[in-house]
Every structure is written in structure tokens, then in C-alpha cells.
C-alpha positions as CSV (number, residue, x, y, z in Angstrom):
1,M,191.4,109.9,93.5
2,S,194.8,109.0,93.5
3,I,197.9,111.6,92.6
4,I,198.3,108.9,89.3
5,N,195.0,109.2,88.0
6,S,194.7,112.5,88.9
7,E,197.5,113.4,86.9
8,A,196.5,110.9,83.9
9,E,193.3,112.6,83.7
10,H,195.0,116.0,83.6
11,V,197.5,115.3,81.0
12,Y,195.4,112.8,78.9
13,K,191.8,114.6,78.9
14,G,189.6,112.4,77.5
15,N,192.2,109.8,76.2
16,V,190.9,106.8,78.4
17,L,193.9,104.5,76.4
18,M,196.8,106.8,77.5
19,Q,195.5,107.3,80.9
20,E,195.5,103.6,81.3
21,A,198.9,103.3,79.8
22,Y,200.1,106.4,82.1
23,I,199.2,104.8,85.0
24,A,200.3,101.7,84.1
25,G,204.0,103.2,83.8
26,A,203.6,105.3,86.8
27,S,202.8,102.1,89.2
28,R,204.9,99.5,87.6
29,Q,207.9,98.3,89.6
30,P,211.5,99.8,88.7
31,T,214.1,97.9,87.1
32,E,217.5,96.8,88.6
33,E,219.2,99.1,86.5
34,E,217.1,102.1,87.7
35,I,217.6,101.1,91.5
36,E,221.2,101.3,90.8
37,A,221.2,104.3,89.1
38,G,218.9,106.0,91.6
39,A,221.3,104.9,94.5
40,K,224.3,105.8,92.8
41,A,222.6,109.4,92.6
42,F,221.9,109.5,96.4
43,Y,225.5,108.2,97.2
44,E,227.1,110.7,95.2
45,A,224.8,113.9,96.3
46,L,225.4,112.9,99.9
47,K,228.8,111.5,100.1
48,P,231.6,113.9,101.6
49,D,234.4,114.8,99.2
50,S,236.8,112.6,100.9
51,Y,234.6,109.5,100.2
52,P,235.6,107.6,97.5
53,Q,233.4,107.4,93.8
54,W,230.5,105.2,93.6
55,D,231.9,101.3,92.9
56,S,228.4,99.4,92.1
57,D,230.4,95.9,93.2
58,C,231.2,97.3,96.9
59,A,229.0,95.2,99.5
60,L,228.8,98.5,101.3
61,R,226.5,100.0,98.6
62,A,223.6,97.8,99.8
63,E,222.4,100.3,102.3
64,Y,222.1,102.7,99.1
65,Y,219.9,100.1,97.0
66,D,217.8,99.5,100.1
67,A,217.1,103.3,100.5
68,M,216.4,103.7,97.0
69,R,213.8,100.7,97.0
70,L,212.3,102.4,100.3
71,A,212.1,105.7,98.4
72,V,210.4,104.5,95.5
73,K,208.0,102.2,97.3
74,A,206.8,105.5,99.4
75,M,206.6,107.2,96.3
76,Q,204.9,104.8,94.5
77,G,202.6,104.3,97.7
78,K,202.0,108.0,98.3
79,A,201.0,108.5,94.2
80,T,198.7,105.6,94.5
81,E,196.8,106.0,97.7
82,E,193.1,107.4,97.1
């Protein structure tokens, strides 16, 4: 049983419809807005004080978007593996 399925059963005991909704929400693809928010959070948490504030238009931020996508993919992969 996957982590998501186990959590769905635990949180929504006996309510199959809510379990299915939980699983669907937990395994969906993140939106671009969510990816940007996560990338910004990574950047702000890891940058030295001397670095500039987040600028979503800066081409150098692409590595943070990629890192966020990898992190989400890893989390979802772990959560859905049997």
C-alpha cells in the first residue's frame, strides 16, 4: 500500500469517495504557480545574505524551478510507490 493510500484510509476511514478525492489531489501535477512558489522558497532559504532577493524574471532562477520540479516528482514518486 502506498503512503497516499494509507493516509487516505487513515484520515477518511470508511468514506471511499473522500479517500479517492484525497488520492487524486495528492497525486496531481503541481501548477506552475506552485512550482514558482516552491522555487522561491528554496532560493530564499538557501541564498547567502549577500544575494539579491528573488526575481522570477531572472534567467538564473531556472535552476530553482528545475530543482523544485525534481523535488515534487521525488515526493510524489515516494508517496505513490507500493
